[in-house]
One Martini backbone bead per residue (centre of mass of N, CA, C, O) as a GRO file, in nm:
protein
  412
    1MET     BB    1   0.056   0.068   0.010
    2SER     BB    2   0.234   0.230  -0.131
    3GLY     BB    3   0.166   0.572  -0.223
    4LEU     BB    4  -0.044   0.633  -0.008
    5ALA     BB    5  -0.250   0.909   0.116
    6PHE     BB    6  -0.361   0.897   0.432
    7ALA     BB    7  -0.368   1.186   0.537
    8GLN     BB    8  -0.595   1.257   0.298
    9ALA     BB    9  -0.813   1.104   0.427
   10PRO     BB   10  -1.106   1.063   0.505
   11PRO     BB   11  -1.334   0.977   0.688
   12PRO     BB   12  -1.448   0.655   0.686
   13SER     BB   13  -1.757   0.714   0.715
   14VAL     BB   14  -1.810   0.846   0.451
   15PRO     BB   15  -1.763   0.623   0.230
   16MET     BB   16  -1.942   0.405   0.400
   17ARG     BB   17  -2.223   0.535   0.349
   18PHE     BB   18  -2.228   0.487   0.044
   19LEU     BB   19  -2.190   0.180   0.034
   20ALA     BB   20  -2.424   0.104   0.221
   21THR     BB   21  -2.642   0.248   0.039
   22ALA     BB   22  -2.600   0.078  -0.210
   23LEU     BB   23  -2.696  -0.193  -0.088
   24ALA     BB   24  -2.972  -0.088   0.003
   25TRP     BB   25  -3.067  -0.051  -0.292
   26GLY     BB   26  -3.052  -0.344  -0.373
   27VAL     BB   27  -3.277  -0.431  -0.194
   28VAL     BB   28  -3.495  -0.240  -0.314
   29ALA     BB   29  -3.475  -0.348  -0.599
   30GLY     BB   30  -3.568  -0.631  -0.534
   31GLY     BB   31  -3.845  -0.550  -0.422
   32GLY     BB   32  -3.946  -0.426  -0.679
   33LEU     BB   33  -3.937  -0.681  -0.844
   34ALA     BB   34  -4.115  -0.860  -0.665
   35TRP     BB   35  -4.362  -0.669  -0.689
   36HIS     BB   36  -4.388  -0.645  -1.011
   37GLY     BB   37  -4.234  -0.833  -1.182
   38GLU     BB   38  -4.257  -0.885  -1.523
   39VAL     BB   39  -4.330  -0.586  -1.583
   40ALA     BB   40  -4.016  -0.484  -1.551
   41LEU     BB   41  -3.911  -0.700  -1.822
   42LEU     BB   42  -4.090  -0.627  -2.093
   43SER     BB   43  -3.998  -0.310  -2.088
   44ARG     BB   44  -3.834   0.008  -2.105
   45TRP     BB   45  -4.125   0.203  -2.063
   46THR     BB   46  -4.204   0.136  -1.802
   47PRO     BB   47  -4.230   0.243  -1.482
   48ALA     BB   48  -4.099  -0.004  -1.354
   49THR     BB   49  -3.840   0.006  -1.516
   50LEU     BB   50  -3.741   0.292  -1.461
   51VAL     BB   51  -3.714   0.251  -1.153
   52LEU     BB   52  -3.515   0.001  -1.151
   53VAL     BB   53  -3.283   0.140  -1.320
   54HIS     BB   54  -3.236   0.372  -1.105
   55MET     BB   55  -3.166   0.207  -0.868
   56PHE     BB   56  -2.904   0.092  -1.009
   57ALA     BB   57  -2.774   0.353  -1.141
   58LEU     BB   58  -2.801   0.535  -0.853
   59GLY     BB   59  -2.830   0.374  -0.595
   60LEU     BB   60  -2.596   0.175  -0.640
   61LEU     BB   61  -2.375   0.296  -0.833
   62GLY     BB   62  -2.370   0.585  -0.750
   63ASN     BB   63  -2.292   0.557  -0.457
   64ALA     BB   64  -2.029   0.379  -0.501
   65MET     BB   65  -1.875   0.589  -0.684
   66LEU     BB   66  -1.883   0.829  -0.501
   67GLY     BB   67  -1.744   0.700  -0.258
   68SER     BB   68  -1.482   0.618  -0.414
   69LEU     BB   69  -1.393   0.910  -0.479
   70VAL     BB   70  -1.361   1.013  -0.201
   71GLN     BB   71  -1.129   0.816  -0.141
   72PHE     BB   72  -0.947   0.805  -0.404
   73LEU     BB   73  -0.850   1.095  -0.471
   74PRO     BB   74  -0.669   1.145  -0.208
   75VAL     BB   75  -0.510   0.865  -0.185
   76ALA     BB   76  -0.443   0.770  -0.511
   77ALA     BB   77  -0.465   1.074  -0.686
   78GLY     BB   78  -0.387   1.339  -0.530
   79SER     BB   79  -0.716   1.460  -0.498
   80PRO     BB   80  -0.858   1.658  -0.305
   81LEU     BB   81  -1.145   1.756  -0.183
   82PRO     BB   82  -1.305   2.018  -0.167
   83CYS     BB   83  -1.505   2.074   0.082
   84PRO     BB   84  -1.564   1.802   0.263
   85ARG     BB   85  -1.807   1.894   0.448
   86LEU     BB   86  -2.019   1.843   0.201
   87VAL     BB   87  -2.064   1.548   0.158
   88PRO     BB   88  -2.280   1.446   0.360
   89GLY     BB   89  -2.493   1.632   0.235
   90LEU     BB   90  -2.482   1.516  -0.056
   91HIS     BB   91  -2.575   1.228   0.012
   92ALA     BB   92  -2.855   1.313   0.123
   93THR     BB   93  -2.951   1.468  -0.129
   94PHE     BB   94  -2.921   1.260  -0.345
   95ASN     BB   95  -3.125   1.037  -0.205
   96LEU     BB   96  -3.364   1.221  -0.194
   97GLY     BB   97  -3.378   1.282  -0.498
   98LEU     BB   98  -3.413   0.997  -0.586
   99ALA     BB   99  -3.679   0.930  -0.443
  100LEU     BB  100  -3.832   1.138  -0.592
  101LEU     BB  101  -3.778   1.041  -0.877
  102LEU     BB  102  -3.915   0.759  -0.844
  103ALA     BB  103  -4.199   0.894  -0.786
  104THR     BB  104  -4.215   1.026  -1.051
  105LEU     BB  105  -4.184   0.790  -1.249
  106ALA     BB  106  -4.443   0.631  -1.128
  107THR     BB  107  -4.654   0.924  -1.154
  108SER     BB  108  -4.587   1.189  -1.306
  109SER     BB  109  -4.528   1.415  -1.104
  110HIS     BB  110  -4.511   1.759  -1.080
  111VAL     BB  111  -4.444   1.808  -0.773
  112LEU     BB  112  -4.172   1.624  -0.758
  113ALA     BB  113  -3.993   1.714  -0.992
  114VAL     BB  114  -3.857   1.965  -0.889
  115PRO     BB  115  -3.711   1.869  -0.630
  116ALA     BB  116  -3.568   1.634  -0.773
  117ALA     BB  117  -3.397   1.811  -0.963
  118VAL     BB  118  -3.262   1.987  -0.749
  119LEU     BB  119  -3.127   1.767  -0.565
  120LEU     BB  120  -2.995   1.588  -0.780
  121GLY     BB  121  -2.869   1.788  -0.971
  122GLY     BB  122  -2.720   1.962  -0.752
  123SER     BB  123  -2.545   1.732  -0.625
  124LEU     BB  124  -2.390   1.655  -0.889
  125ALA     BB  125  -2.286   1.935  -0.969
  126LEU     BB  126  -2.117   1.975  -0.709
  127PHE     BB  127  -1.954   1.718  -0.724
  128ALA     BB  128  -1.824   1.769  -0.990
  129SER     BB  129  -1.687   2.025  -0.929
  130LEU     BB  130  -1.501   1.917  -0.702
  131ALA     BB  131  -1.369   1.688  -0.882
  132VAL     BB  132  -1.246   1.882  -1.091
  133VAL     BB  133  -1.065   2.040  -0.898
  134ALA     BB  134  -0.909   1.799  -0.795
  135VAL     BB  135  -0.786   1.708  -1.057
  136VAL     BB  136  -0.641   1.965  -1.138
  137ARG     BB  137  -0.472   1.979  -0.852
  138GLY     BB  138  -0.345   1.733  -0.874
  139SER     BB  139  -0.050   1.474  -0.830
  140GLY     BB  140  -0.115   1.245  -0.974
  141LEU     BB  141  -0.171   1.055  -1.222
  142ARG     BB  142  -0.266   1.172  -1.505
  143VAL     BB  143  -0.428   0.944  -1.653
  144VAL     BB  144  -0.618   0.908  -1.414
  145ARG     BB  145  -0.726   1.213  -1.400
  146GLU     BB  146  -0.836   1.199  -1.681
  147GLY     BB  147  -1.044   0.980  -1.654
  148ILE     BB  148  -1.206   1.116  -1.428
  149GLY     BB  149  -1.276   1.375  -1.581
  150LEU     BB  150  -1.434   1.244  -1.811
  151ALA     BB  151  -1.637   1.109  -1.638
  152VAL     BB  152  -1.761   1.361  -1.496
  153LEU     BB  153  -1.854   1.501  -1.764
  154ALA     BB  154  -2.053   1.263  -1.829
  155LEU     BB  155  -2.226   1.312  -1.575
  156VAL     BB  156  -2.331   1.591  -1.651
  157ALA     BB  157  -2.460   1.506  -1.919
  158THR     BB  158  -2.654   1.301  -1.796
  159ALA     BB  159  -2.808   1.504  -1.609
  160LEU     BB  160  -2.908   1.692  -1.832
  161LEU     BB  161  -3.068   1.474  -1.991
  162GLY     BB  162  -3.243   1.397  -1.750
  163LEU     BB  163  -3.386   1.665  -1.723
  164VAL     BB  164  -3.516   1.668  -1.995
  165LEU     BB  165  -3.690   1.403  -1.953
  166LEU     BB  166  -3.833   1.496  -1.694
  167ALA     BB  167  -3.986   1.719  -1.849
  168ALA     BB  168  -4.125   1.545  -2.051
  169ARG     BB  169  -4.279   1.342  -1.857
  170THR     BB  170  -4.424   1.597  -1.692
  171GLY     BB  171  -4.495   1.838  -1.920
  172TRP     BB  172  -4.273   2.091  -1.962
  173ARG     BB  173  -4.228   1.949  -2.232
  174ALA     BB  174  -4.170   1.799  -2.505
  175PRO     BB  175  -4.140   1.521  -2.613
  176ALA     BB  176  -3.888   1.301  -2.642
  177ALA     BB  177  -3.660   1.151  -2.809
  178ARG     BB  178  -3.528   0.827  -2.821
  179GLY     BB  179  -3.228   0.938  -2.849
  180VAL     BB  180  -3.208   1.077  -2.570
  181VAL     BB  181  -3.211   0.818  -2.408
  182ASP     BB  182  -2.957   0.684  -2.546
  183MET     BB  183  -2.763   0.908  -2.452
  184HIS     BB  184  -2.812   0.900  -2.154
  185ALA     BB  185  -2.716   0.603  -2.126
  186ALA     BB  186  -2.423   0.641  -2.257
  187PHE     BB  187  -2.316   0.851  -2.066
  188GLY     BB  188  -2.367   0.688  -1.801
  189VAL     BB  189  -2.234   0.399  -1.872
  190ILE     BB  190  -1.984   0.465  -2.047
  191GLY     BB  191  -1.867   0.740  -1.943
  192TRP     BB  192  -1.901   0.719  -1.629
  193THR     BB  193  -1.882   0.414  -1.538
  194MET     BB  194  -1.659   0.289  -1.733
  195GLY     BB  195  -1.461   0.527  -1.699
  196LEU     BB  196  -1.423   0.506  -1.383
  197LEU     BB  197  -1.345   0.204  -1.364
  198ALA     BB  198  -1.086   0.215  -1.528
  199ALA     BB  199  -0.935   0.433  -1.380
  200VAL     BB  200  -0.939   0.302  -1.105
  201GLY     BB  201  -0.831   0.016  -1.204
  202THR     BB  202  -0.531   0.091  -1.252
  203VAL     BB  203  -0.485   0.081  -0.933
  204THR     BB  204  -0.678  -0.155  -0.797
  205LEU     BB  205  -0.567  -0.408  -0.943
  206PRO     BB  206  -0.278  -0.407  -0.842
  207MET     BB  207  -0.348  -0.372  -0.528
  208LEU     BB  208  -0.586  -0.606  -0.498
  209GLN     BB  209  -0.507  -0.831  -0.748
  210GLY     BB  210  -0.195  -0.825  -0.864
  211THR     BB  211  -0.161  -0.667  -1.122
  212ARG     BB  212  -0.082  -0.516  -1.373
  213ALA     BB  213  -0.038  -0.217  -1.518
  214PRO     BB  214  -0.163  -0.037  -1.746
  215PRO     BB  215  -0.079   0.126  -1.994
  216ASP     BB  216  -0.106   0.440  -2.086
  217VAL     BB  217  -0.176   0.397  -2.382
  218ALA     BB  218  -0.424   0.234  -2.325
  219SER     BB  219  -0.581   0.449  -2.157
  220ARG     BB  220  -0.600   0.660  -2.390
  221ALA     BB  221  -0.736   0.488  -2.587
  222TRP     BB  222  -0.988   0.457  -2.432
  223HIS     BB  223  -1.068   0.758  -2.406
  224ILE     BB  224  -1.103   0.796  -2.700
  225GLY     BB  225  -1.302   0.574  -2.754
  226LEU     BB  226  -1.531   0.690  -2.571
  227LEU     BB  227  -1.562   0.959  -2.719
  228LEU     BB  228  -1.639   0.848  -2.990
  229THR     BB  229  -1.873   0.688  -2.917
  230LEU     BB  230  -2.045   0.928  -2.813
  231GLY     BB  231  -2.034   1.065  -3.090
  232VAL     BB  232  -2.192   0.852  -3.244
  233VAL     BB  233  -2.455   0.862  -3.075
  234ALA     BB  234  -2.505   1.167  -3.142
  235ALA     BB  235  -2.513   1.131  -3.455
  236VAL     BB  236  -2.744   0.941  -3.471
  237HIS     BB  237  -2.958   1.142  -3.342
  238LEU     BB  238  -2.888   1.373  -3.565
  239GLY     BB  239  -2.854   1.210  -3.852
  240ALA     BB  240  -2.548   1.167  -3.950
  241LEU     BB  241  -2.601   0.863  -3.891
  242PRO     BB  242  -2.675   0.549  -3.900
  243ALA     BB  243  -2.835   0.345  -3.685
  244GLU     BB  244  -2.620   0.108  -3.691
  245ALA     BB  245  -2.386   0.264  -3.551
  246ILE     BB  246  -2.474   0.199  -3.249
  247ARG     BB  247  -2.320  -0.069  -3.208
  248ILE     BB  248  -2.049   0.049  -3.103
  249ALA     BB  249  -2.151   0.052  -2.794
  250ALA     BB  250  -2.038  -0.253  -2.732
  251TRP     BB  251  -1.722  -0.247  -2.687
  252PRO     BB  252  -1.654  -0.163  -2.391
  253PHE     BB  253  -1.753  -0.417  -2.257
  254ALA     BB  254  -1.559  -0.618  -2.401
  255ALA     BB  255  -1.298  -0.485  -2.332
  256PHE     BB  256  -1.311  -0.468  -2.025
  257ALA     BB  257  -1.333  -0.774  -1.991
  258ALA     BB  258  -1.076  -0.863  -2.134
  259ALA     BB  259  -0.879  -0.700  -1.961
  260VAL     BB  260  -0.952  -0.848  -1.687
  261PHE     BB  261  -0.866  -1.127  -1.777
  262VAL     BB  262  -0.566  -1.071  -1.869
  263LEU     BB  263  -0.469  -0.947  -1.599
  264GLN     BB  264  -0.541  -1.191  -1.427
  265ALA     BB  265  -0.377  -1.418  -1.584
  266ARG     BB  266  -0.093  -1.207  -1.552
  267ALA     BB  267  -0.061  -1.212  -1.259
  268PRO     BB  268   0.213  -1.208  -1.034
  269HIS     BB  269   0.008  -1.132  -0.765
  270ARG     BB  270  -0.225  -1.304  -0.629
  271ARG     BB  271  -0.525  -1.175  -0.484
  272ASN     BB  272  -0.821  -1.172  -0.369
  273ALA     BB  273  -1.024  -1.413  -0.468
  274MET     BB  274  -1.311  -1.286  -0.450
  275LEU     BB  275  -1.264  -1.034  -0.614
  276ARG     BB  276  -1.193  -1.186  -0.875
  277ALA     BB  277  -1.459  -1.339  -0.896
  278PHE     BB  278  -1.646  -1.098  -0.926
  279TRP     BB  279  -1.505  -0.983  -1.190
  280ARG     BB  280  -1.546  -1.241  -1.360
  281ALA     BB  281  -1.850  -1.229  -1.357
  282GLY     BB  282  -1.891  -0.949  -1.451
  283GLY     BB  283  -1.727  -0.976  -1.718
  284THR     BB  284  -1.907  -1.188  -1.848
  285ALA     BB  285  -2.156  -1.011  -1.868
  286LEU     BB  286  -2.034  -0.786  -2.032
  287LEU     BB  287  -1.942  -0.967  -2.275
  288LEU     BB  288  -2.230  -1.073  -2.345
  289ALA     BB  289  -2.352  -0.790  -2.402
  290GLY     BB  290  -2.165  -0.701  -2.622
  291VAL     BB  291  -2.229  -0.922  -2.822
  292LEU     BB  292  -2.533  -0.886  -2.838
  293SER     BB  293  -2.526  -0.576  -2.927
  294ALA     BB  294  -2.377  -0.617  -3.202
  295GLY     BB  295  -2.617  -0.757  -3.295
  296PRO     BB  296  -2.897  -0.834  -3.439
  297GLY     BB  297  -3.179  -0.789  -3.246
  298ALA     BB  298  -3.125  -0.672  -2.982
  299SER     BB  299  -3.208  -0.671  -2.641
  300VAL     BB  300  -3.241  -0.429  -2.423
  301VAL     BB  301  -3.323  -0.577  -2.172
  302VAL     BB  302  -3.103  -0.786  -2.165
  303THR     BB  303  -2.851  -0.601  -2.191
  304GLY     BB  304  -2.920  -0.422  -1.954
  305THR     BB  305  -2.923  -0.631  -1.733
  306LEU     BB  306  -2.633  -0.726  -1.769
  307VAL     BB  307  -2.526  -0.459  -1.684
  308LEU     BB  308  -2.703  -0.320  -1.449
  309GLY     BB  309  -2.792  -0.601  -1.288
  310VAL     BB  310  -2.489  -0.775  -1.314
  311GLY     BB  311  -2.205  -0.667  -1.395
  312LEU     BB  312  -2.160  -0.400  -1.235
  313PRO     BB  313  -2.250  -0.490  -0.948
  314LEU     BB  314  -2.036  -0.716  -0.911
  315LEU     BB  315  -1.801  -0.516  -0.904
  316VAL     BB  316  -1.894  -0.333  -0.675
  317VAL     BB  317  -1.931  -0.532  -0.452
  318GLY     BB  318  -1.647  -0.641  -0.430
  319MET     BB  319  -1.522  -0.362  -0.374
  320ALA     BB  320  -1.689  -0.285  -0.122
  321MET     BB  321  -1.563  -0.511   0.063
  322GLU     BB  322  -1.271  -0.437   0.023
  323ILE     BB  323  -1.288  -0.141   0.117
  324THR     BB  324  -1.404  -0.186   0.403
  325GLY     BB  325  -1.134  -0.309   0.515
  326PHE     BB  326  -0.973  -0.054   0.447
  327LEU     BB  327  -1.132   0.146   0.625
  328THR     BB  328  -1.107  -0.010   0.892
  329TRP     BB  329  -0.804   0.021   0.902
  330ILE     BB  330  -0.786   0.324   0.909
  331ALA     BB  331  -0.963   0.358   1.168
  332LEU     BB  332  -0.761   0.217   1.354
  333ARG     BB  333  -0.507   0.387   1.303
  334GLN     BB  334  -0.645   0.666   1.394
  335ARG     BB  335  -0.735   0.548   1.697
  336ALA     BB  336  -0.489   0.398   1.780
  337PRO     BB  337  -0.273   0.385   1.996
  338ARG     BB  338   0.042   0.403   2.051
  339GLY     BB  339   0.172   0.075   2.004
  340VAL     BB  340  -0.073  -0.052   1.872
  341ARG     BB  341  -0.174  -0.328   1.706
  342VAL     BB  342  -0.288  -0.366   1.367
  343PRO     BB  343  -0.457  -0.540   1.174
  344GLY     BB  344  -0.491  -0.656   0.881
  345VAL     BB  345  -0.699  -0.630   0.620
  346GLY     BB  346  -0.751  -0.956   0.596
  347ARG     BB  347  -0.874  -0.971   0.905
  348LEU     BB  348  -1.141  -0.783   0.883
  349PHE     BB  349  -1.265  -0.971   0.646
  350ASP     BB  350  -1.453  -1.236   0.614
  351GLU     BB  351  -1.413  -1.469   0.378
  352ALA     BB  352  -1.677  -1.625   0.413
  353ALA     BB  353  -1.860  -1.378   0.358
  354LYS     BB  354  -1.769  -1.332   0.071
  355ARG     BB  355  -1.856  -1.615  -0.033
  356ARG     BB  356  -2.155  -1.583   0.025
  357ALA     BB  357  -2.203  -1.327  -0.138
  358PHE     BB  358  -2.116  -1.446  -0.408
  359PHE     BB  359  -2.325  -1.678  -0.442
  360ALA     BB  360  -2.574  -1.511  -0.402
  361HIS     BB  361  -2.527  -1.325  -0.647
  362VAL     BB  362  -2.508  -1.541  -0.873
  363ILE     BB  363  -2.788  -1.646  -0.838
  364ALA     BB  364  -2.944  -1.381  -0.868
  365CYS     BB  365  -2.824  -1.316  -1.155
  366ALA     BB  366  -2.929  -1.561  -1.303
  367LEU     BB  367  -3.224  -1.513  -1.258
  368LEU     BB  368  -3.240  -1.232  -1.382
  369ALA     BB  369  -3.156  -1.314  -1.670
  370SER     BB  370  -3.370  -1.535  -1.704
  371ALA     BB  371  -3.623  -1.334  -1.669
  372THR     BB  372  -3.595  -1.212  -1.963
  373LEU     BB  373  -3.683  -1.501  -2.091
  374VAL     BB  374  -3.866  -1.585  -1.799
  375PRO     BB  375  -4.074  -1.377  -1.642
  376PRO     BB  376  -4.188  -1.551  -1.392
  377LEU     BB  377  -3.899  -1.523  -1.238
  378ALA     BB  378  -3.889  -1.235  -1.118
  379ARG     BB  379  -3.973  -1.273  -0.813
  380ILE     BB  380  -3.746  -1.458  -0.753
  381ALA     BB  381  -3.517  -1.266  -0.827
  382GLY     BB  382  -3.595  -1.052  -0.623
  383GLY     BB  383  -3.548  -1.227  -0.364
  384ALA     BB  384  -3.256  -1.287  -0.422
  385LEU     BB  385  -3.157  -0.986  -0.418
  386ILE     BB  386  -3.227  -0.930  -0.134
  387LEU     BB  387  -3.043  -1.151  -0.006
  388ALA     BB  388  -2.781  -1.071  -0.124
  389TYR     BB  389  -2.770  -0.762  -0.019
  390ALA     BB  390  -2.799  -0.835   0.273
  391VAL     BB  391  -2.552  -1.007   0.310
  392SER     BB  392  -2.353  -0.782   0.230
  393LEU     BB  393  -2.451  -0.570   0.447
  394HIS     BB  394  -2.372  -0.747   0.691
  395ALA     BB  395  -2.078  -0.771   0.627
  396LEU     BB  396  -2.011  -0.479   0.650
  397TRP     BB  397  -2.123  -0.429   0.940
  398ARG     BB  398  -1.935  -0.635   1.079
  399CYS     BB  399  -1.666  -0.519   1.014
  400TRP     BB  400  -1.713  -0.228   1.140
  401ARG     BB  401  -1.791  -0.339   1.437
  402LEU     BB  402  -1.551  -0.528   1.500
  403SER     BB  403  -1.330  -0.301   1.508
  404ALA     BB  404  -1.445  -0.164   1.761
  405ARG     BB  405  -1.427  -0.400   1.947
  406TRP     BB  406  -1.126  -0.451   1.930
  407GLN     BB  407  -1.035  -0.172   2.038
  408ALA     BB  408  -1.184  -0.225   2.329
  409HIS     BB  409  -1.035  -0.525   2.391
  410ASP     BB  410  -0.759  -0.513   2.256
  411PRO     BB  411  -0.442  -0.466   2.387
  412GLY     BB  412  -0.215  -0.576   2.134
   0.00000   0.00000   0.00000
């Protein structure tokens, strides 16, 4: 863990609340699927589907990624967030705005749309502003900061397009064209989520999985490729390119998965077996989604489920558990009296708990993917998701609480 700026780390409880909230939203998403059943998986346009998509995209993935940035920017990228005291308030505002957005999508309420837009859009705009300032002022690896900066700009574009779509849905403006929805999804999933995962992964894969670091030229080629892909999506929407060109949007998923597989296979120092298993499973789902999306007649529901409901969550849950052990270790180092020995990160998170969580998620994800082809399985898949995310959330809580008990009772 050399080269990490622990002195610049925020209080561990700050990123922890994002990670715990992310898994809690996973439980809520499972409950939503169990409640609505196959209606949520029959079409991308039903209110139940829109709500479920945003539970995964903003509730689960959004919280996890914002929380990881809070920790990653100062510690690993040398880019402390300015005004760190604002972050807990941003966490609360973001999640309150998300809850109002979900209610708006479910009911098309004019009353809830405005506060949802103000709270959610405002919190994302402020967080993005702080992150951009941090990246510009930072002293960490330039290619990593470039990747984070591009991802944050994609987040801003996603939020702006989302506000346009929200205004259209609630009647404040004319209905938006289907292409705007596709652009919103592309900027959010490809630009923000995949962009940030790749940027952070260049540091966390070597640190946590023992792989070699990707060469800078490959990272910059990835940045350029994502920008060109988003440009193609926009050009298709504007009519400058034929509709078939949209299939190019499939390549980032396949390329990311392939890179993970290659880096893991050639890792000189393999570590954290369960984290590698989570990433292999998530990469497999992303690779399958990329292959299906590139072909003719691909089902948006199937590929979207593989990306938002299976692949990306598996990556995020695996990282959340590993980061929780890391945050607990930092908390112990900060609070333990001088001379008291702090246990290593590997001792703080029970490996058996990670294994239980992994198998619970694999089963739930298999059921969720199957439900896109056999809709009556939807309620069963929802129940399995509730269980999987509850198991993961309990494991996080046990790790965090056991560290406090160790400090109180272990004499060192």
